[in-house]
Backbone as ProteinMPNN parsed JSONL, in Angstrom:
{"seq_chain_A": "MRIVSLWVSAVFLALLAAAYAGAEGVRHYEDGLQLAGTIQLEEVEGRIDHMAASPDGRQLFVAALGSNMVEKIDTRQRTIVGNIHGIKEPHGLGYIPKSNRLVVASGGDGNVRIYDQDLKPVGWVNSLEDADNVRYDPAQDLFYVGYGQGSLAIIDPTKSVKIAEIPLDGHPESF", "coords_chain_A": {"N_chain_A": [[4.778, -8.411, 22.885], [5.425, -6.01, 20.639], [3.642, -3.144, 21.048], [2.516, -0.811, 18.223], [2.631, 2.726, 18.049], [0.872, 4.262, 15.122], [1.32, 6.902, 14.326], [1.555, 8.444, 11.968], [0.25, 7.147, 10.225], [-2.104, 8.498, 10.558], [-1.484, 11.636, 9.695], [-0.647, 11.042, 7.171], [-3.555, 10.606, 6.686], [-5.17, 12.481, 7.147], [-3.985, 14.296, 5.249], [-4.909, 12.95, 2.909], [-7.938, 13.283, 3.665], [-7.978, 16.043, 3.532], [-7.572, 16.384, 0.623], [-9.938, 15.22, -0.018], [-13.104, 17.05, -1.212], [-15.631, 17.427, 1.459], [-15.137, 15.767, 3.007], [-15.621, 13.519, 6.312], [-14.263, 13.693, 9.394], [-12.252, 16.235, 8.556], [-10.016, 18.36, 9.912], [-9.039, 21.511, 10.232], [-6.578, 23.707, 10.453], [-4.726, 27.376, 11.519], [-2.499, 26.6, 11.518], [-1.182, 24.33, 10.462], [-1.262, 20.402, 9.869], [-3.147, 18.734, 12.827], [-2.248, 16.319, 14.883], [-4.645, 13.684, 15.016], [-5.555, 11.459, 16.265], [-4.874, 8.183, 17.08], [-4.165, 4.716, 15.806], [-3.726, 1.29, 16.638], [-1.283, -1.119, 15.891], [-1.471, -3.672, 17.216], [-0.257, -6.186, 16.616], [2.144, -5.788, 14.899], [5.324, -5.987, 14.496], [8.235, -4.52, 14.227], [9.788, -3.05, 11.476], [7.952, -0.672, 9.527], [7.018, -0.255, 6.037], [5.512, 0.989, 2.963], [2.491, 2.626, 2.455], [-0.949, 2.939, 1.297], [-4.352, 4.04, 0.163], [-7.543, 4.078, 0.347], [-9.836, 6.227, -2.222], [-11.474, 7.844, -0.891], [-10.278, 7.432, 1.616], [-11.374, 5.817, 4.04], [-10.363, 3.192, 3.947], [-6.627, 2.076, 5.105], [-3.985, 0.406, 4.086], [-1.489, -0.947, 5.462], [2.164, -1.376, 4.801], [3.652, -4.061, 6.512], [6.139, -4.765, 6.987], [8.249, -5.682, 8.598], [6.817, -7.623, 9.965], [6.078, -9.004, 7.967], [3.683, -9.154, 7.163], [0.296, -7.23, 5.339], [-1.269, -4.593, 6.891], [-5.233, -4.104, 7.284], [-7.328, -1.413, 7.181], [-9.403, 0.395, 8.907], [-10.266, 3.372, 9.033], [-12.346, 4.964, 9.769], [-13.167, 4.06, 11.936], [-11.116, 2.873, 13.295], [-9.703, 0.948, 13.434], [-8.19, -2.343, 13.196], [-9.252, -4.142, 9.967], [-8.981, -6.584, 8.705], [-6.075, -8.428, 7.465], [-3.273, -9.511, 5.818], [-1.698, -12.39, 5.987], [2.242, -13.588, 5.663], [3.68, -12.725, 3.594], [6.52, -12.396, 2.219], [8.521, -9.569, 3.242], [6.691, -7.134, 2.804], [6.439, -4.359, 0.569], [5.945, -1.879, -1.936], [2.461, -0.581, -2.148], [-0.243, -0.765, -3.693], [-3.393, 0.441, -4.826], [-6.901, -0.474, -6.224], [-8.943, 1.969, -7.386], [-11.424, 1.398, -8.625], [-12.184, -1.363, -9.086], [-11.361, -2.078, -6.296], [-9.29, -3.167, -5.412], [-6.328, -4.629, -4.04], [-3.094, -4.052, -4.765], [0.263, -6.004, -4.1], [3.479, -5.462, -3.659], [6.183, -8.117, -2.653], [9.634, -7.479, -2.121], [10.382, -10.083, -0.534], [10.131, -12.339, -1.556], [9.832, -11.926, -4.339], [7.609, -11.643, -5.73], [4.641, -10.071, -7.117], [1.533, -9.8, -5.204], [-2.129, -10.076, -6.208], [-5.024, -9.005, -4.831], [-8.478, -9.508, -3.559], [-11.237, -6.944, -2.722], [-11.773, -8.442, 0.172], [-9.437, -8.769, 0.543], [-8.662, -11.253, -0.606], [-6.499, -13.168, -2.281], [-6.445, -12.895, -5.983], [-4.83, -13.185, -8.209], [-1.193, -12.979, -9.406], [2.134, -12.407, -9.957], [5.192, -13.166, -10.906], [8.901, -13.398, -10.414], [9.799, -10.981, -9.936], [12.936, -9.898, -8.393], [13.645, -8.294, -5.775], [10.835, -6.673, -5.89], [9.744, -3.68, -5.376], [8.646, -0.149, -5.107], [5.158, 0.69, -5.861], [3.482, 2.323, -8.548], [0.099, 3.161, -9.377], [-0.915, 3.494, -12.958], [-4.328, 5.402, -13.219], [-5.699, 6.306, -15.764], [-4.509, 4.719, -17.593], [-5.017, 1.902, -16.471], [-2.617, 0.14, -15.277], [0.066, -0.782, -13.724], [3.089, 0.03, -12.119], [5.995, -1.142, -11.03], [8.654, -0.923, -9.116], [11.721, -3.102, -9.377], [14.383, -5.312, -8.9], [17.664, -4.593, -9.824], [17.238, -2.811, -11.542], [15.542, -1.779, -12.675], [11.636, -1.378, -14.392], [8.516, -2.829, -14.2], [6.301, -3.191, -15.762], [2.594, -4.077, -15.349], [-0.496, -5.266, -15.789], [-2.946, -5.494, -14.206], [-5.46, -6.556, -13.963], [-5.58, -8.22, -15.555], [-3.266, -9.754, -14.743], [-0.583, -10.171, -15.238], [2.782, -9.331, -16.717], [3.473, -7.097, -19.057], [5.451, -5.262, -19.982], [8.652, -4.0, -20.205], [10.328, -1.302, -18.388], [13.568, -0.752, -19.091], [16.53, 0.854, -16.343], [19.751, 2.31, -14.551], [19.973, 2.109, -12.472], [18.365, 0.6, -9.527], [14.966, 1.263, -9.099], [14.507, 3.235, -6.31], [12.339, 5.21, -5.505], [10.01, 6.092, -7.838]], "CA_chain_A": [[4.832, -8.045, 21.439], [5.686, -4.047, 20.893], [2.638, -2.64, 20.118], [3.337, 0.058, 17.47], [1.282, 3.782, 17.584], [1.173, 4.732, 13.627], [0.661, 8.299, 14.219], [2.252, 9.078, 10.583], [-0.798, 7.235, 9.267], [-2.94, 9.485, 10.745], [-0.939, 12.288, 9.649], [-1.384, 10.555, 5.936], [-4.771, 10.271, 6.263], [-5.32, 13.794, 7.12], [-3.725, 14.794, 4.328], [-5.525, 12.087, 1.798], [-8.917, 13.466, 3.731], [-8.356, 17.347, 2.861], [-7.566, 16.29, -0.701], [-11.692, 15.16, -0.826], [-14.128, 17.85, -0.555], [-16.486, 16.99, 2.369], [-14.876, 14.538, 3.738], [-15.469, 13.533, 7.788], [-13.365, 14.399, 10.294], [-11.095, 16.366, 8.843], [-10.362, 19.51, 10.64], [-8.689, 22.689, 9.408], [-6.077, 24.663, 11.439], [-3.655, 28.206, 10.688], [-0.789, 26.341, 11.489], [-0.893, 23.19, 9.797], [-2.209, 19.471, 10.679], [-2.964, 17.797, 14.124], [-2.854, 14.542, 15.482], [-6.66, 13.332, 15.297], [-5.686, 9.999, 16.686], [-3.967, 6.35, 16.886], [-4.429, 3.351, 15.475], [-3.053, 0.362, 17.67], [-1.431, -2.08, 15.26], [-0.638, -5.398, 17.825], [1.05, -8.077, 16.132], [3.065, -5.21, 13.989], [6.752, -5.765, 15.043], [9.772, -4.039, 13.555], [9.772, -1.436, 10.12], [6.794, -0.758, 8.389], [7.174, 0.384, 4.891], [4.539, 1.846, 2.3], [0.673, 2.846, 2.605], [-1.977, 3.289, 0.332], [-5.569, 4.488, 1.109], [-9.005, 4.2, -0.751], [-9.73, 7.515, -2.5], [-12.417, 8.113, 0.27], [-9.428, 7.676, 3.12], [-11.584, 4.769, 4.897], [-9.472, 2.386, 4.027], [-5.47, 2.304, 5.07], [-3.6, -0.442, 4.169], [-0.099, -0.805, 6.034], [2.9, -2.436, 4.964], [4.014, -4.246, 8.116], [7.504, -5.213, 6.546], [9.188, -6.263, 9.572], [6.195, -8.908, 10.37], [5.476, -9.996, 6.738], [2.164, -8.987, 6.489], [-0.06, -6.325, 5.538], [-3.222, -4.641, 7.796], [-6.085, -2.772, 6.3], [-7.274, -0.835, 8.533], [-10.795, 1.256, 8.815], [-10.391, 5.085, 9.736], [-13.329, 5.759, 10.904], [-13.557, 3.193, 13.473], [-9.824, 3.015, 14.2], [-9.553, -0.653, 13.569], [-8.184, -3.376, 12.007], [-10.811, -5.225, 9.644], [-7.953, -7.337, 8.163], [-4.673, -8.907, 7.392], [-2.721, -10.641, 4.774], [-0.299, -12.548, 7.118], [2.28, -14.54, 5.127], [4.269, -12.043, 1.982], [7.79, -12.085, 2.988], [8.556, -8.392, 2.855], [6.165, -7.047, 1.797], [6.771, -3.038, 0.983], [5.056, -1.238, -2.05], [1.173, -0.796, -2.417], [-1.229, 0.077, -4.467], [-4.898, 0.503, -4.811], [-7.452, 0.309, -7.539], [-10.654, 1.904, -6.875], [-12.453, 0.899, -9.698], [-12.503, -2.921, -8.423], [-11.371, -2.422, -4.701], [-8.004, -4.333, -5.526], [-5.273, -4.406, -3.701], [-1.503, -4.5, -5.119], [1.142, -6.079, -3.204], [4.864, -5.444, -4.075], [7.096, -8.392, -2.336], [10.857, -8.177, -1.499], [11.725, -11.014, -0.296], [10.492, -13.39, -2.558], [9.913, -10.73, -6.074], [6.283, -11.325, -6.315], [3.443, -9.089, -6.8], [0.686, -10.186, -5.059], [-3.362, -9.15, -6.289], [-5.96, -9.457, -4.124], [-10.167, -8.307, -3.849], [-11.316, -6.502, -1.201], [-12.14, -9.43, 1.216], [-8.685, -9.66, 0.67], [-8.164, -12.885, -1.393], [-5.886, -13.353, -3.496], [-7.271, -12.838, -7.239], [-3.472, -12.963, -9.366], [0.372, -12.335, -8.712], [3.437, -12.03, -10.95], [6.237, -13.385, -9.801], [10.185, -12.958, -10.95], [10.032, -9.449, -10.087], [13.409, -9.33, -7.915], [13.642, -7.099, -4.911], [9.802, -5.97, -6.014], [9.303, -2.474, -4.213], [7.803, 0.676, -4.819], [4.382, 0.322, -6.966], [2.521, 3.154, -8.344], [-1.216, 2.874, -10.167], [-2.452, 4.669, -13.557], [-5.817, 4.825, -13.421], [-6.038, 6.368, -17.082], [-4.069, 3.074, -18.404], [-5.531, 0.717, -15.563], [-1.83, -0.301, -15.235], [0.62, -0.849, -12.139], [4.558, 0.431, -12.378], [6.885, -1.799, -10.487], [10.256, -0.969, -9.744], [12.503, -4.313, -9.024], [16.118, -5.382, -9.568], [19.0, -3.793, -10.007], [17.005, -1.436, -12.431], [13.977, -1.946, -13.666], [10.194, -1.226, -14.118], [7.167, -3.715, -14.641], [4.111, -2.47, -16.361], [1.421, -5.011, -15.222], [-2.162, -5.342, -16.014], [-3.353, -6.109, -12.886], [-6.86, -7.38, -15.087], [-4.522, -10.379, -16.194], [-2.308, -10.369, -13.675], [0.965, -10.706, -16.797], [3.351, -7.937, -17.098], [3.192, -6.592, -19.932], [6.898, -4.738, -20.389], [9.346, -3.507, -19.099], [11.543, 0.15, -18.495], [15.381, -0.777, -17.981], [16.547, 1.653, -15.21], [20.386, 2.336, -14.6], [19.477, 1.624, -11.135], [17.571, 0.097, -8.66], [14.402, 2.51, -8.446], [13.889, 3.082, -4.818], [11.202, 6.583, -5.52], [10.162, 7.096, -9.17]], "C_chain_A": [[4.344, -6.506, 21.714], [4.307, -3.957, 20.136], [3.197, -0.699, 19.379], [1.582, 1.371, 17.435], [1.545, 3.944, 16.136], [0.527, 6.332, 13.515], [0.932, 8.825, 12.461], [1.315, 8.603, 9.637], [-1.927, 8.364, 9.705], [-2.807, 10.645, 10.193], [-1.403, 12.26, 7.984], [-2.559, 10.604, 5.759], [-5.555, 11.638, 6.603], [-5.33, 14.428, 5.949], [-4.712, 14.658, 3.142], [-7.027, 13.257, 2.502], [-9.287, 14.465, 3.077], [-8.311, 17.104, 1.198], [-8.9, 16.076, -1.106], [-12.47, 16.194, -0.46], [-15.033, 16.901, 0.471], [-16.338, 15.785, 2.551], [-14.736, 14.128, 5.034], [-14.425, 13.764, 7.966], [-12.091, 14.972, 9.866], [-10.923, 18.264, 9.33], [-8.988, 20.519, 9.991], [-7.825, 23.637, 10.505], [-4.889, 25.257, 10.611], [-2.55, 27.267, 10.477], [-0.253, 25.29, 11.389], [-2.108, 21.96, 10.247], [-1.815, 18.979, 12.063], [-2.814, 16.747, 14.187], [-4.469, 14.468, 15.67], [-6.709, 11.457, 16.174], [-5.001, 9.023, 16.505], [-4.375, 5.133, 16.552], [-3.051, 2.374, 16.267], [-2.681, -0.887, 16.657], [-0.434, -3.319, 16.076], [0.101, -6.157, 17.375], [2.118, -7.047, 14.96], [4.331, -5.199, 14.957], [7.51, -5.568, 14.022], [9.157, -2.858, 12.097], [8.176, -2.005, 9.823], [7.343, -0.05, 7.292], [6.183, 1.205, 4.478], [2.786, 1.667, 2.451], [0.155, 3.465, 1.398], [-3.332, 3.042, 0.722], [-6.4, 4.334, -0.088], [-9.02, 6.21, -1.017], [-10.601, 8.788, -1.328], [-11.518, 8.342, 1.707], [-10.11, 6.999, 3.801], [-11.289, 3.813, 4.902], [-8.118, 2.176, 4.122], [-5.003, 0.915, 4.957], [-1.944, 0.145, 4.046], [0.968, -1.877, 5.346], [3.685, -3.248, 5.894], [5.372, -4.894, 7.416], [8.306, -5.954, 7.38], [8.473, -7.785, 10.118], [5.68, -9.575, 9.251], [4.459, -9.756, 6.704], [1.564, -7.267, 5.807], [-1.296, -6.232, 6.35], [-3.845, -3.952, 7.038], [-6.994, -2.792, 7.632], [-8.332, 0.154, 8.014], [-10.227, 2.598, 9.312], [-11.241, 4.998, 10.439], [-13.098, 5.443, 12.264], [-11.766, 2.809, 14.156], [-9.368, 1.806, 14.237], [-8.959, -1.126, 12.093], [-9.03, -3.797, 11.672], [-10.045, -6.042, 8.775], [-6.949, -7.204, 8.035], [-4.696, -9.409, 6.365], [-1.237, -11.173, 5.84], [0.617, -13.614, 5.836], [3.515, -14.18, 3.188], [5.777, -11.675, 2.816], [7.844, -10.961, 2.566], [7.766, -7.289, 2.251], [6.63, -5.081, 1.755], [5.931, -2.592, -0.271], [3.944, -1.711, -2.255], [0.383, -0.143, -3.086], [-3.085, -0.222, -4.677], [-5.889, 0.916, -6.029], [-9.191, 0.438, -7.035], [-11.635, 1.526, -7.669], [-13.086, -0.56, -9.364], [-12.088, -2.914, -7.05], [-10.176, -3.458, -4.807], [-6.897, -3.56, -4.651], [-3.819, -4.822, -4.345], [-0.263, -4.807, -4.337], [2.258, -6.246, -3.231], [5.56, -6.454, -2.732], [8.358, -8.244, -2.436], [11.494, -9.316, -1.553], [11.635, -12.157, -1.098], [10.419, -12.762, -4.133], [8.89, -11.239, -6.444], [5.103, -10.077, -5.866], [2.133, -9.872, -7.03], [-1.08, -9.279, -5.844], [-4.58, -9.455, -5.677], [-7.087, -8.82, -3.871], [-10.198, -7.669, -2.695], [-11.787, -7.073, -0.334], [-10.355, -9.989, 1.094], [-7.808, -11.234, -0.076], [-7.716, -12.85, -2.089], [-6.584, -13.449, -5.178], [-5.965, -13.217, -8.433], [-2.32, -12.409, -8.994], [1.309, -12.258, -10.065], [4.776, -12.452, -10.583], [7.749, -13.281, -11.13], [10.496, -11.711, -10.958], [11.198, -9.333, -8.384], [13.295, -8.396, -7.137], [12.279, -6.058, -5.221], [9.829, -4.751, -5.089], [8.179, -1.449, -4.713], [6.799, -0.009, -6.343], [3.938, 1.782, -6.838], [1.448, 3.092, -9.982], [-1.309, 4.175, -11.117], [-3.956, 4.416, -13.95], [-5.977, 5.012, -14.533], [-5.632, 5.051, -18.053], [-4.466, 1.897, -17.784], [-4.22, -0.352, -15.273], [-1.258, -0.063, -14.223], [1.866, -0.651, -12.366], [4.942, -0.719, -10.921], [8.167, -1.95, -10.142], [10.533, -2.052, -8.832], [13.517, -4.45, -9.177], [16.546, -4.337, -9.193], [18.997, -2.321, -10.95], [16.56, -1.646, -13.396], [12.625, -1.731, -13.486], [9.485, -2.358, -14.888], [6.503, -3.114, -15.111], [3.376, -3.644, -15.653], [-0.081, -4.379, -15.457], [-2.715, -5.811, -14.497], [-4.86, -6.905, -12.945], [-6.309, -8.91, -14.595], [-3.635, -10.681, -15.562], [-1.132, -10.62, -14.261], [1.628, -9.075, -16.141], [3.823, -8.185, -18.514], [4.531, -6.276, -20.646], [7.576, -4.29, -19.541], [10.501, -2.521, -18.969], [13.353, -0.422, -17.773], [15.378, 0.385, -17.027], [18.252, 1.395, -15.348], [20.506, 2.074, -13.18], [18.69, 1.257, -10.204], [16.373, 1.45, -8.151], [13.728, 2.356, -6.967], [12.364, 3.962, -4.6], [11.552, 6.412, -6.868], [8.268, 7.631, -9.099]], "O_chain_A": [[3.503, -5.977, 22.441], [3.951, -4.459, 19.07], [3.898, 0.189, 19.862], [0.398, 1.231, 17.128], [2.726, 3.7, 15.891], [-0.413, 6.763, 12.847], [0.221, 9.719, 12.001], [1.216, 9.113, 8.521], [-2.504, 9.0, 8.823], [-3.911, 11.146, 9.98], [-2.199, 13.06, 7.491], [-2.891, 10.66, 4.575], [-6.712, 11.696, 6.187], [-6.309, 15.032, 5.512], [-5.233, 15.58, 2.514], [-7.209, 14.196, 1.727], [-10.249, 14.494, 2.31], [-9.132, 17.747, 0.544], [-9.287, 16.492, -2.198], [-12.584, 16.329, 0.759], [-15.106, 15.692, 0.25], [-17.133, 14.868, 2.345], [-13.55, 14.263, 5.333], [-13.578, 14.028, 7.113], [-11.02, 14.62, 10.359], [-11.712, 19.156, 9.019], [-8.084, 20.023, 9.318], [-8.455, 24.26, 11.36], [-4.231, 24.72, 9.72], [-1.841, 27.179, 9.475], [0.824, 24.997, 11.909], [-3.237, 22.148, 10.7], [-0.666, 18.815, 12.473], [-3.38, 16.049, 13.346], [-5.223, 15.142, 16.373], [-7.612, 10.674, 16.469], [-4.363, 9.067, 15.453], [-5.102, 4.565, 17.366], [-1.863, 2.669, 16.397], [-3.58, -1.709, 16.486], [0.693, -3.744, 15.817], [1.08, -6.724, 17.861], [2.843, -7.688, 14.2], [4.374, -4.542, 15.997], [7.523, -6.281, 13.018], [8.194, -2.092, 12.063], [7.56, -3.07, 9.862], [8.181, 0.811, 7.561], [5.796, 2.098, 5.231], [2.125, 0.631, 2.529], [0.701, 4.301, 0.677], [-3.629, 2.096, 1.452], [-6.03, 4.438, -1.257], [-8.498, 7.11, -0.358], [-10.418, 9.982, -1.088], [-11.824, 9.099, 2.628], [-9.695, 7.304, 4.919], [-11.76, 3.116, 5.801], [-7.809, 1.948, 2.953], [-5.567, 0.118, 5.707], [-1.359, 0.945, 3.316], [0.694, -3.077, 5.325], [4.804, -2.735, 5.924], [5.221, -6.105, 7.583], [9.034, -6.836, 6.926], [9.096, -8.764, 10.529], [4.952, -10.561, 9.367], [3.989, -10.427, 5.785], [2.311, -6.288, 5.813], [-2.122, -7.118, 6.57], [-3.333, -3.229, 6.183], [-7.262, -3.568, 8.549], [-8.232, 0.681, 6.906], [-9.582, 2.456, 10.351], [-11.127, 4.944, 11.664], [-12.915, 6.104, 13.287], [-11.468, 2.552, 15.323], [-8.563, 1.533, 15.128], [-9.02, -0.809, 10.905], [-9.91, -4.066, 12.489], [-10.723, -6.244, 7.767], [-6.441, -6.119, 8.318], [-5.721, -9.797, 5.806], [-0.233, -10.579, 6.233], [-0.066, -14.345, 5.119], [3.873, -14.885, 2.244], [5.983, -10.895, 3.745], [7.314, -10.831, 1.463], [8.172, -6.622, 1.299], [7.074, -4.547, 2.772], [4.769, -2.849, 0.043], [3.834, -2.908, -2.522], [0.334, 1.087, -3.05], [-3.653, -1.31, -4.582], [-5.9, 1.977, -6.653], [-10.09, -0.299, -6.63], [-12.764, 1.346, -7.212], [-14.292, -0.807, -9.39], [-12.505, -3.908, -6.456], [-10.251, -4.543, -4.23], [-6.655, -2.355, -4.574], [-3.528, -6.018, -4.362], [0.314, -3.824, -3.873], [2.524, -7.365, -2.792], [5.595, -5.834, -1.67], [8.67, -9.206, -3.137], [12.519, -9.675, -2.133], [12.584, -12.886, -1.386], [11.072, -13.314, -5.019], [8.908, -11.469, -7.653], [4.837, -9.477, -4.824], [1.654, -10.368, -8.049], [-1.128, -8.054, -5.958], [-5.199, -10.373, -6.215], [-7.026, -7.59, -3.886], [-9.372, -7.773, -1.788], [-12.486, -6.312, 0.334], [-9.962, -11.117, 1.392], [-6.756, -11.862, 0.049], [-8.341, -12.426, -3.062], [-7.371, -14.387, -5.306], [-6.34, -13.532, -9.563], [-2.325, -11.399, -8.289], [0.811, -11.998, -11.16], [5.357, -11.747, -9.758], [7.63, -13.14, -12.347], [11.298, -11.224, -11.756], [10.691, -8.871, -7.362], [12.79, -7.397, -7.648], [12.385, -4.864, -4.943], [9.959, -5.015, -3.894], [6.993, -1.779, -4.749], [7.162, -0.687, -7.305], [3.901, 2.44, -5.798], [1.81, 3.018, -11.156], [-1.567, 5.325, -10.763], [-4.524, 3.595, -14.671], [-6.5, 4.01, -15.021], [-6.284, 4.557, -18.972], [-4.329, 0.842, -18.404], [-4.496, -1.531, -15.053], [-1.752, 0.819, -13.521], [2.087, -1.485, -13.245], [4.155, -0.958, -10.006], [8.871, -2.841, -10.618], [9.94, -2.173, -7.761], [13.97, -3.492, -9.804], [16.105, -3.418, -8.502], [19.784, -1.394, -11.137], [16.897, -1.714, -14.578], [12.264, -1.884, -12.32], [9.823, -2.738, -16.009], [6.041, -2.186, -14.447], [4.326, -4.363, -15.341], [-0.531, -3.245, -15.289], [-2.521, -6.972, -14.137], [-5.263, -7.699, -12.094], [-6.46, -9.907, -13.889], [-3.095, -11.784, -15.662], [-0.5, -11.491, -13.662], [1.161, -8.163, -15.459], [4.387, -9.174, -18.983], [4.815, -6.835, -21.705], [7.315, -4.145, -18.347], [11.602, -2.858, -19.406], [13.942, -0.45, -16.692], [14.297, 0.946, -16.845], [18.53, 0.455, -16.093], [21.653, 1.713, -12.916], [17.963, 2.247, -10.115], [16.585, 2.303, -7.289], [12.794, 1.648, -6.592], [11.471, 3.608, -3.831], [12.7, 6.469, -7.307], [7.819, 8.423, -9.927]]}, "name": "protein", "num_of_chains": 1, "seq": "MRIVSLWVSAVFLALLAAAYAGAEGVRHYEDGLQLAGTIQLEEVEGRIDHMAASPDGRQLFVAALGSNMVEKIDTRQRTIVGNIHGIKEPHGLGYIPKSNRLVVASGGDGNVRIYDQDLKPVGWVNSLEDADNVRYDPAQDLFYVGYGQGSLAIIDPTKSVKIAEIPLDGHPESF"}
């Protein structure tokens, strides 16, 4: 089993933490960021894709696309505190701060799943072929999910329903 050192997450966390005043463990350097540590993802093989974090930076979620799973990491303890197995090609991740829920777009089966803070499923939206990027709009409490050959699905995460669709000219790899 290959062990993946996730130094990218350390840099991501440092950037996230710097955005929040008073965050513990933030180191400021005139020359930029410095690696603060690594987190071993022992079950992860192959490619990782998107990441999401709680606003305080204490939780990091990693889409382990190559292992068909999502890892939940406690960034203070630098340990894995949960995972979701059996997600076919997890891509986009989105975190909902007010409800502590996680949204996972699965490109392999076209599902968008919604999990509670204990990583228990609480809803899903299906039929979104090649579901990929996820963006959260906190003002409207809606998610936008890029999928297919050119569409954005607008999802209400409270009701777990697709409420609208925006057609595009091509696959929305990033938006």
